[in-house]
Each structure stands twice: as structure tokens, then as C-alpha cells.
C-alpha positions in Angstrom: 16.8 -10.1 7.8 16.6 -13.7 7.1 13.9 -16.3 5.5 11.1 -17.6 7.3 8.9 -20.5 6.7 6.4 -22.9 8.4 3.1 -24.8 8.3 0.1 -24.8 10.5 -2.0 -27.9 10.2 -1.7 -31.8 10.1 0.8 -31.5 7.3 3.1 -29.8 9.8 6.1 -32.6 10.2 9.5 -31.6 10.6 10.7 -33.4 7.4 8.6 -31.2 5.2 9.6 -28.2 7.4 13.3 -29.0 6.9 13.2 -29.1 3.2 10.9 -25.4 3.5 14.1 -24.3 5.3 16.4 -25.5 2.8 14.5 -23.5 -0.2 15.3 -20.1 1.7 19.0 -21.1 2.6 20.4 -18.6 1.0 18.4 -15.7 2.6 20.5 -16.9 5.9 23.8 -17.9 5.9 24.8 -17.3 9.7 22.3 -20.1 11.2 19.4 -21.9 11.2 16.5 -23.0 13.6 13.6 -25.2 13.5 10.5 -26.1 16.4 7.6 -28.0 15.9 4.4 -29.1 18.2 1.6 -30.9 17.2 -0.2 -29.2 14.4 2.7 -26.5 13.6 6.3 -26.2 12.3 8.5 -23.2 12.3 11.9 -23.1 10.5 14.7 -20.2 10.3 17.1 -19.1 8.3 19.3 -16.4 10.0 21.4 -13.3 8.4 22.4 -12.0 11.7 22.4 -7.8 11.5 21.5 -7.1 15.0 22.8 -8.9 18.2 25.2 -11.3 16.3 25.5 -13.4 19.5 23.6 -17.0 19.6 21.2 -14.8 22.1 19.4 -14.2 18.6 18.4 -17.6 17.8 15.2 -18.4 16.0 12.6 -19.7 16.3 12.3 -17.9 19.5 10.1 -18.3 22.2 9.0 -16.4 25.2 9.9 -17.7 28.9 6.5 -19.0 29.5 6.7 -21.0 26.0 3.3 -20.0 25.1 4.6 -17.7 22.2 7.1 -19.0 19.5 8.4 -16.3 16.4 10.3 -16.7 13.4 11.1 -13.1 11.8 12.3 -11.3 8.9 13.2 -7.7 8.8 14.3 -5.1 11.2 12.5 -2.9 13.5 14.4 0.5 13.3 12.8 1.7 16.6 13.1 -1.4 18.4 14.8 0.3 21.3 12.0 2.8 21.9 9.6 -0.3 21.6 11.5 -1.9 24.3 11.6 1.4 26.7 7.5 0.8 26.5 8.0 -2.9 28.2 9.6 -2.2 31.5 8.8 -5.5 33.1 10.5 -7.5 30.4 13.6 -9.2 31.3 15.8 -9.3 28.2 17.9 -12.2 27.1 19.3 -10.4 24.2 19.8 -7.1 22.2 17.9 -8.4 19.4 15.0 -6.6 17.6 13.1 -9.8 17.2 12.6 -10.5 21.2 11.4 -7.0 21.0 8.4 -8.0 18.3 7.8 -11.1 20.6 7.5 -9.6 23.6 5.5 -6.7 22.2 3.0 -9.3 20.6 3.0 -10.9 24.1 2.1 -7.5 25.5 -0.2 -6.1 23.4 -1.4 -8.4 20.7 -2.0 -7.3 17.0 -2.2 -3.6 18.3 1.8 -3.8 18.8 2.3 -3.4 15.2 0.9 0.4 15.4 4.1 1.1 17.1 6.5 -0.5 15.1 8.8 1.5 12.4 10.5 -0.5 10.3 10.4 -3.4 7.4 9.5 -6.7 8.9 7.5 -10.4 8.0 6.4 -12.6 10.7 4.9 -15.2 12.1 3.9 -16.3 16.2 2.6 -19.2 17.3 -0.1 -19.0 20.0 0.1 -22.5 21.6 -2.9 -21.7 24.0 -5.3 -20.8 21.1 -3.1 -22.7 18.9 -3.0 -20.6 15.8 -0.5 -18.6 14.4 -0.3 -14.8 14.0 1.1 -13.6 10.7 1.9 -9.9 9.9 3.7 -8.0 7.2 4.8 -4.1 7.1 2.8 -1.3 6.0 4.5 -1.1 2.3 5.3 -4.7 2.0 9.1 -4.0 1.8 9.6 -7.9 3.1 8.1 -10.6 1.5 5.2 -13.1 3.2 3.7 -16.1 0.9 0.7 -18.3 1.9 -1.2 -21.1 0.3 -3.4 -24.0 1.5 -1.8 -27.5 2.6 -4.0 -30.0 3.6 -6.7 -28.8 6.5 -4.1 -25.5 7.2 -1.5 -23.2 5.5 1.9 -22.9 4.7 3.6 -19.8 4.7 7.3 -18.5 3.7 9.6 -15.7 2.5 9.9 -17.0 -1.0 7.7 -18.9 -3.2 9.9 -21.8 -3.3 9.4 -22.7 0.5 5.8 -23.5 -0.1 6.6 -25.6 -3.3 9.0 -27.3 -1.1 6.4 -28.4 1.4 4.2 -30.0 -1.3 2.0 -26.8 -2.8 1.6 -27.8 -6.6 2.8 -25.9 -9.0 0.3 -24.8 -11.1 -0.3 -21.4 -13.4 -2.3 -18.5 -12.5 -3.6 -17.7 -16.0 -5.5 -14.5 -14.7 -2.0 -13.0 -13.5 -0.4 -14.2 -16.8 -3.2 -12.5 -18.9 -2.9 -9.1 -17.0 0.9 -9.7 -17.5 0.4 -9.8 -21.2 -2.2 -7.7 -21.9 -2.0 -4.9 -19.3 1.6 -5.2 -18.0 0.1 -5.3 -14.2 1.5 -8.3 -12.0 1.7 -7.3 -8.2 -1.8 -5.4 -8.2 -3.6 -8.5 -6.5 -2.5 -11.0 -3.8 -2.3 -13.5 -6.3 1.1 -14.5 -7.8 2.1 -16.3 -11.1 1.3 -19.7 -9.2 -2.4 -20.5 -9.1 -2.8 -20.9 -5.0 -0.5 -19.1 -3.7 -1.1 -15.4 -2.9 0.4 -12.9 -0.7 -0.5 -11.3 2.6 -1.7 -7.9 1.5 1.0 -5.0 2.7 -0.3 -3.1 6.1 -2.2 -6.4 7.0 -2.2 -9.1 9.6 -4.3 -12.4 9.8 -4.7 -15.5 11.6 -3.7 -18.7 10.4 -5.2 -21.9 11.7 -6.3 -25.5 10.6 -9.8 -25.7 9.3 -10.0 -21.6 9.2 -9.9 -19.3 6.2 -7.5 -16.5 5.3 -9.1 -12.9 6.5 -6.7 -10.3 6.5 -6.9 -7.1 8.9 -5.8 -3.8 7.7 -4.0 -2.2 10.2 -2.4 0.6 8.0 -4.3 3.3 5.8 -1.8 6.2 3.9 -4.9 8.2 3.2 -6.0 8.3 6.6 -2.6 8.6 8.2 -1.9 11.5 5.8 -5.1 13.4 6.5 -4.0 13.5 10.2 -1.0 15.3 9.5 -0.8 19.0 10.1 1.3 20.6 7.5 3.3 23.8 8.0 1.3 26.8 6.2 5.2 28.0 5.2 6.9 26.6 2.2 10.2 26.9 4.3 9.0 25.3 7.3 7.3 22.6 5.1 10.9 21.9 3.4 13.0 22.1 6.6 10.4 19.3 8.3 10.5 17.2 4.8 14.5 16.7 5.6 14.1 16.6 9.0 11.5 13.5 8.3 14.0 12.3 5.9 17.1 12.6 8.0 15.6 11.1 11.2 14.6 7.9 8.8 18.3 7.3 7.6 19.7 7.6 11.2 17.2 4.8 12.3 18.4 2.8 9.3 21.8 3.3 9.8 21.6 1.1 13.1 23.4 -2.3 12.8 26.5 -4.6 14.0 27.6 -5.3 10.2 29.1 -3.4 7.8 26.5 -0.8 5.9 26.8 0.5 2.6 24.9 2.3 -0.3 23.7 1.4 -3.6 23.4 4.1 -5.8 21.9 5.4 -8.7 22.7 9.2 -10.3 19.6 10.8 -9.3 18.6 13.6 -6.5 17.4 10.9 -4.1 20.8 9.0 -3.8 22.5 12.3 -3.4 20.1 13.5 -0.2 20.6 9.9 1.1 24.3 10.3 1.1 24.5 14.1 2.0 22.0 12.6 5.0 24.0 9.6 6.1 26.9 12.3 6.5 25.3 14.4 8.8 24.9 11.4 11.1 28.1 9.4 10.2 31.5 10.4 10.3 32.8 7.0 8.2 32.3 7.3 4.9 30.4 4.6 3.7 31.1 2.5 0.3 28.7 2.7 -2.4 27.8 0.5 -5.2 26.6 1.1 -8.7 26.2 -0.7 -11.9 27.2 0.6 -15.4 27.0 0.1 -19.1 29.5 0.3 -21.9 27.4 2.3 -23.8 27.5 5.9 -22.6 23.9 6.6 -23.6 22.7 4.4 -20.4 25.7 5.0 -18.0 24.9 7.0 -14.8 28.8 6.9 -13.8 29.1 10.5 -14.5 26.3 11.6 -11.7 27.3 8.9 -9.5 30.9 9.8 -9.3 30.0 13.2 -9.3 28.2 12.6 -6.2 30.6 10.1 -4.5 33.3 13.1 -5.1 31.2 15.7 -3.4 30.8 13.9 -0.3 33.9 11.3 -0.4 32.3 8.3 -0.3 34.0 5.5 -2.3 32.1 4.1 -5.4 32.4 0.7 -6.8 31.0 0.1 -10.1 30.1 -3.2 -12.2 30.0 -2.9 -15.8 26.7 -4.9 -17.1 27.3 -6.8 -20.5 25.1 -8.6 -23.0 27.3 -11.9 -21.7 26.1 -11.1 -18.4 22.3 -11.2 -19.5 22.7 -14.5 -21.3 25.0 -16.1 -18.2 22.5 -14.9 -15.6 19.2 -15.5 -17.1 18.3 -18.8 -15.6 19.8 -18.0 -12.1 17.4 -14.9 -12.2 14.8 -16.8 -12.9 15.4 -19.2 -10.1 16.1 -16.5 -8.0 12.9 -14.5 -8.6 10.4 -17.2 -8.9 7.9 -15.2 -11.0 8.5 -13.1 -14.2 10.4 -9.9 -13.6 11.7 -6.5 -15.4 14.0 -7.3 -17.7 17.8 -6.1 -18.3 17.8 -3.5 -15.0 17.2 -7.0 -13.0 20.7 -8.2 -14.2 22.4 -4.7 -13.4 20.9 -4.7 -10.0 21.7 -8.7 -9.3 25.6 -7.9 -9.9 25.6 -4.7 -8.2 24.8 -6.8 -5.5 27.0 -9.5 -6.2 30.1 -7.2 -6.0 28.6 -5.4 -2.9 28.7 -8.8 -0.9 32.2 -9.7 -2.1 33.3 -6.4 -0.8 31.8 -8.1 2.9 29.0 -5.4 3.0 26.1 -7.0 4.6 23.4 -4.4 4.7 22.9 -1.5 1.9 20.5 1.4 2.0 18.7 2.9 -1.1 16.8 5.9 -1.9 13.7 4.4 -3.0 10.2 6.2 -2.1 10.6 9.5 -2.8 9.4 9.3 -6.5 6.0 8.0 -5.4 5.8 10.4 -2.5 6.9 13.5 -4.0 5.8 12.3 -7.8 9.3 11.9 -9.2 8.6 10.8 -12.5 7.3 12.7 -15.6 4.5 10.3 -16.0 2.7 11.8 -12.7 2.8 15.6 -14.3 -0.5 14.9 -16.5 -2.7 13.9 -13.2 -1.4 17.2 -11.7 -2.5 19.1 -15.1 -6.1 17.1 -14.8 -6.4 18.4 -11.1 -5.6 22.0 -12.2 -8.0 21.8 -15.4 -10.5 20.4 -12.8 -10.1 23.3 -10.4 -10.2 25.6 -13.1 -6.6 26.6 -12.5 -6.1 28.1 -15.9 -3.3 30.0 -15.0 -1.1 27.7 -13.5 -2.6 25.1 -16.1 -1.0 27.1 -19.0 2.2 27.8 -17.1 3.0 23.9 -16.5 1.6 23.1 -20.0 4.0 25.6 -21.7 5.9 24.4 -25.0 4.0 21.1 -25.0 1.6 20.0 -27.6 -2.0 20.6 -26.4 -3.2 17.8 -28.1 -0.7 15.2 -26.5 -1.5 16.6 -23.0 -5.0 16.2 -23.0 -4.7 12.7 -23.9 -2.1 12.2 -21.2 -4.7 14.3 -18.8 -7.6 11.8 -19.4 -5.4 8.5 -19.1 -3.8 9.8 -15.8 -7.6 11.0 -14.4 -9.2 7.9 -15.4 -10.0 5.0 -13.3 -7.7 2.3 -14.8 -5.2 4.4 -16.6 -3.5 3.6 -19.9 -2.6 0.0 -18.7 0.3 -1.2 -21.0 1.1 2.2 -22.1 4.4 4.2 -22.0 4.5 8.1 -21.1 3.6 8.7 -24.6 1.0 6.2 -24.7 2.7 3.9 -27.1 2.1 0.5 -26.3 4.7 -1.8 -24.2 2.7 -4.6 -24.3 1.2 -6.7 -27.0 -2.1 -8.4 -26.3 -3.1 -8.5 -30.2 -0.4 -11.7 -30.0 -2.4 -13.5 -27.4 -3.4 -16.8 -27.9 -7.5 -17.2 -28.1 -7.8 -19.3 -25.5 -6.0 -17.4 -22.8 -8.8 -15.3 -20.7 -8.7 -12.6 -17.9 -11.0 -10.6 -15.7 -11.8 -6.9 -16.5 -9.5 -4.1 -15.7 -8.5 -4.3 -12.1 -10.5 -2.1 -9.4 -7.9 -0.4 -7.9 -8.4 1.6 -4.9 -8.1 5.2 -5.2 -8.5 6.7 -1.4 -7.4 10.7 -2.6 -10.0 13.1 -3.8 -7.0 14.1 -6.6 -6.2 12.6 -9.7 -2.3 13.0 -8.9 -1.9 11.4 -5.3 -4.6 8.5 -6.7 -1.8 8.0 -9.5 1.3 8.1 -7.0 -0.9 6.0 -4.3 -1.4 3.3 -7.3 2.6 3.1 -8.3 3.2 2.8 -4.2 0.8 0.4 -3.5 0.1 -1.6 -7.3 2.5 -1.2 -9.4 6.2 0.0 -9.8 7.1 0.2 -6.0 5.8 -4.0 -5.4 7.9 -4.9 -8.3 11.1 -3.1 -7.3 10.4 -4.1 -3.8 9.8 -8.0 -4.8 13.1 -7.9 -6.9 15.3 -6.0 -4.9 14.5 -8.4 -1.8 15.5 -11.7 -3.8 18.4 -9.7 -5.6 20.2 -8.9 -2.3 18.8 -12.1 -0.3 20.2 -14.3 -3.2 23.8 -13.0 -1.6 22.8 -12.8 1.9 22.2 -8.9 2.1 19.9 -6.7 3.7 18.2 -4.1 1.5 17.3 -1.4 3.7 15.0 1.6 1.9 14.9 4.4 5.0 12.7 6.8 2.8 9.5 4.0 3.0 9.3 5.1 6.6 5.7 5.2 6.5 5.7 8.3 8.6 8.0 9.9 5.7 5.4 9.0 3.2 2.2 10.0 5.3 3.7 13.4 5.4 4.8 13.5 1.7 1.0 12.6 0.7 -0.1 15.3 3.0 2.3 18.3 1.2 0.1 20.7 -1.1 0.4 19.4 -4.6 2.6 22.6 -5.9 5.3 21.2 -3.3 5.5 17.9 -5.8 5.2 19.5 -9.3 6.0 23.4 -10.3 6.7 24.6 -13.2 8.0 21.4 -14.8 9.9 20.3 -11.6 9.1 17.0 -10.2 9.8 16.9 -6.5 10.4 20.6 -6.2 10.0 20.9 -2.6 12.8 18.6 -2.1 14.9 20.3 -4.5 14.7 23.8 -3.2 15.0 22.2 0.6 18.2 20.4 -0.6 20.0 23.6 -1.5 21.9 23.6 1.9 23.0 20.1 1.2 23.7 19.6 -2.6 25.3 21.3 -5.8 22.7 22.7 -8.0 24.1 20.3 -10.8 22.7 17.3 -8.9 19.6 19.0 -7.1 18.0 20.6 -10.3 19.0 17.9 -13.1 16.0 16.4 -14.7 14.8 12.9 -13.2 16.0 9.9 -15.3 14.4 6.4 -14.9 16.4 3.4 -15.0 17.7 2.9 -18.6 19.0 -0.1 -20.2 20.5 -1.0 -23.6 17.8 -4.1 -23.7 16.6 -2.7 -26.9 19.9 -2.5 -28.6 21.1 -5.8 -27.3 17.7 -7.6 -28.4 18.4 -6.0 -31.8 22.5 -6.5 -32.1 24.6 -9.2 -30.0 21.3 -11.2 -28.5 18.9 -11.3 -31.8 19.9 -14.7 -32.9 19.8 -16.0 -28.9 17.0 -14.3 -28.4 15.0 -15.9 -31.6 15.9 -19.5 -30.6 14.9 -18.8 -26.8 11.7 -17.9 -27.4 10.8 -19.6 -30.8 10.4 -22.8 -28.7 7.7 -25.6 -29.5 6.9 -26.0 -25.7 6.3 -22.1 -25.4 3.4 -21.8 -28.1 1.9 -24.9 -26.4 1.3 -23.4 -23.4 -1.6 -21.6 -24.7 -0.3 -18.0 -23.8 0.8 -16.6 -26.6 0.0 -17.2 -30.6 3.3 -18.2 -32.6 2.2 -16.7 -36.1 1.6 -12.8 -34.8 4.2 -13.2 -32.0 6.8 -14.0 -34.1 6.0 -11.6 -36.9 5.8 -8.7 -34.1 9.0 -10.0 -32.6 10.7 -9.6 -36.6 9.3 -6.2 -37.0 10.9 -5.1 -33.7 14.1 -6.7 -34.4 13.9 -4.9 -37.9 13.9 -1.7 -36.2 10.2 -0.9 -36.1 9.9 0.6 -32.4 11.7 1.2 -29.5 10.0 -0.8 -26.9 11.2 -4.7 -26.1 9.1 -5.2 -23.0 6.4 -7.4 -25.0 9.5 -9.7 -26.1 11.0 -9.8 -22.7 7.7 -10.9 -21.5 7.3 -14.1 -23.8 11.0 -14.7 -22.9 10.4 -14.6 -19.5 7.4 -16.6 -19.0 9.0 -19.4 -21.1 12.3 -19.9 -18.7 9.8 -19.3 -15.8 7.8 -22.2 -16.8 10.1 -24.6 -17.9 12.2 -23.8 -14.5 9.0 -24.1 -12.2 5.9 -25.6 -14.3 7.6 -28.5 -16.6 
């Protein structure tokens, strides 16, 4: 896991590249390297995970000097890929060299063989162009922007700004954020002119050429090719097998590995599968709140006790929120999701202080097996469309028909209820936007599946929830020089989960139904049958209580209103109504706070 950056074109000089390297130095505390030639400069900051020796130094070149690579991530199946390259005289045990030699042998087709999380760039000295690629789910970041006649790229936006890319606000992204709570659905960022290489894509960067990303993986096509067992028991057994194999691959490391835990089923399954592979118990890390209503501690401790892992907690306080606000903005370089980010940041800080360098988490199952209650209306809509009235009646038992119908319509629509919660109440306040802020129409998100449920799952996987989570977890872990691995985001596991029948996801009101049943051999019923609990925090109570005065001062700044994004009078009225106890959702206030802090840090 590392930080990479570079320039292609006439702006590629060593001093500019050195500034880019310094901007991502936190991502790689173990080593740094640079290489440049006419029209190209590459820099690398190394966090040594596999092969800790100097042989893993980057930028790394092939023996003939044609290809030079800077690479960020982990190729979990690098031993298998290396075995397909029998004529290579290996100089290291690193997966970086495997990626480099695989590209030298197969070109872009090498990506078809890769299992892992990665973003990398390879300069072809013969063709004088740079090959860039990002993993299928976008676990590792890759940003790119025009610079002179060529391009600048990096693991973080800060590297591009350090190269001289101007810091200007992208008001279309800001509008989507404020009006719809959408901000990772496009390739664009909050910075005008800075974009992301889409997940599952590769491209060539060259002076005088446009960026034309090529897609190399499609989830719908991959899931359609999978032969799913007819027996439900066999499907469950295969699911556990697929998850277990992914965990085994992700445990490959030459440095200490730990686990970040929530109190849910996914973390419990991860712990149980780790124990099937590894005899030594891994250290587990989690965050906690003093308010018992928001504490996951009882469930985390129960799992840790059941599996014999030692769990360390970091309690998050209102002072932590205030103290870390500016550092969070600098770390993320774009607005993010509020108090949960503070909690995760302190969790990674605690983990790294314990000398744990690699951590695993249970991301991916909720998106692959419809783990949230908000997926249920889409399933109901599919049952209704199919005329399966008996199953629909069973699933809607005890639910108000009018509310269910409204939720079904929203879940089955092309755009969904943007900016609304599961109960269809507003989480954003477009009525408070400044008249001059304009956006495009509702985003046209891809709907590659024939059913509403999988299209909604895909939307969260590709455009909304997961991209946000991956972005903030990458920044938080790497801010402390730690690598976060989500083994359940193995693309083969996701394809299998998306191929399963709907009743394996939701049945009799239970989400992740197949996994709950299949995990009976590993977990106690109290854990595997517990209802899904989303990450909840006391942000609402803190804003109305100990942080109310601080919040008013931070939001009501002249500089914020003069930016032309939010109108002062309606916004202050909405904030005071919330602080007085009207409404439960504080996200719109966090949006204003985060935007102003971001603008002060990067635009001013």
C-alpha cells in the first residue's frame, strides 16, 4: 500500500514531481523514490507490506528499461499470476514486480488475471505513453487532471494541487451534494477539472491526447456467467467457501495484521473465517460512544469473547469532533460524512499506535446480499411486478400498506428518492440553496439488471454508499500509514452474490438470509440472527447540546454566505429549528459546516 503520483507532458520536471511526492508522504513512511525522463516523472511513497527488503523499491523498471511502474495496493493472487510467467528471472518477492512483468507480457489484458485492490501507472518508453488502471471496485484511488499539454495523476487530490492544478470548486458536484446528497456518483470531484479514473477501467495518458477510459470488468456480465447451485444448502456452502478463500488471500502479509470491527454479522463472519485459516488471534479494534444508545460495544465484546480475539476500543467524545475537524478536512480533501468519520479516524490512530500495519474489515456483504432494510422495498416491488402476491403479503406483514407502496415506488424508480432517508423524510435542504447555484438534472445511473433489487444494490455499490465508504476509509487508514483490506470485495465473491436468487438475500423480513443460515456452523444465534444495525452516532445530540454554540459560530460566517452556495436567512432558520428539537436529521447542517471548512482549507 503506497502513495503514487506523476506527470506526463512538458510539465514533467523533477521539482514539481517532488512536491507531489511530499503531498502523499503520509501514505508511505517506509521509503520514497522518483524517476524521470523526457516527458514523464514518476514518484512513489512506500508502505512496505510484502517483501520488506529494498528489492521492493519503486519506481521499478523491467530489466530492459522499457517499462517503469508506480503501484499502490495489493495483488492478492500475485503468486498465481507469477506462476503464469515462468520465464521471468524474479528480483524480488513483491507483488509490484508481478504486476509490472504481467503488463510487459500481456499488456492491458493482464488485468483480467488480477485479484486485489490496486491503482498503478506504467510508463512505456517505446510508445511514450502511460498506462493507468484501477481495481474493479475502486478500492484504491486514482485522480487525474490536465496539466499543460499533458496530465498529472496521484493517489490523492493534494498531489495534483501540489503539481500546480488550480483549486477551483466544481459547482455541479456541490449542487448534487447539497440538493440530493450525491457526491461520488460521477467521475468528477468537488474540484473543477480533477476527476477519478472509474473503477474497473484502464486508460492511456499521453501529451496532447484526451483521457478515454476503457472498461475491463462488468458486474452484470460476470454474475450472469456464474452457475448457481440449485440446492439452497449448496448455495450457502459455496458462499462460505468463496468468502473464506477471499479472507485467506487477504491475510498474506509480512507485517502485523488486525481487524476493525463493528458489532454486526459481517464482522463476526470475518472473525470466524480468519480463525479457520490462522491459529494466532488477531488484534481487533473498534470505536465506542459514551451514550449507550449508540454503542456497539456489547456486540463487539461478545464476538471477541466467542472467538478469543482481544478487542481494543476508542471512545469518541464531542471534544474529539472539534479537535479533529480541520485535520479531517485536510486528510479527505473533499467533504465527507460527518461524525462517523471522526470515529473511524480515532480507530485507525489507535490501531497504528499498537504497531498494527494491516487491517481487515467486512465491507461488501451488505451491498452483495442486500444487508440494509432500505433494500426491502425494492424486493417488494419485484414481487409486486412478478405478481407473487403470496410472498409479498408475507413480507409486508405488519407494515403500513401506504408507507410500503411509497417506498416501493421510490425503490423501483430510475432516480430513487435522492436526499431522503429510508422513511422518506428529507436528509438535505434544497430549499436553503442560494438562487445562483444550479446543477444538472437527476443523475442517470446505470441500471444493468432486470430487477429493482439488484439495480438498487448496484447503485449503492457503484455510485453512492460504497464509493463514499471506500474513499474515507482509504484516507483515514493511509493518514496513519496503515493498509485497510476488505476481503469480501473480492470481485468473484460479489459476482457470486449478485447471481443468487432474491430469496437468498431477503426472506421473511430478514436481510442477508442465506448468509445467516449458512453461518450457523460458525456463529451463535444471538450474533447471526441479530437485526442489521447501521452505523449510528450521537451527532444529533451533540449538535443540539455541547456543540450548539460552536456549530452556530462555524456555520454563520460571512465567507460561507458569500460563496453563493447556501442562502443565509433560510439556512439559519432551518438550523435553529433543528437545534430547537424539530426533526431528527442533522446531515444538512453537517454539509454546510463541511463545505465551509473545505473551502477555507483549499479554495481560500
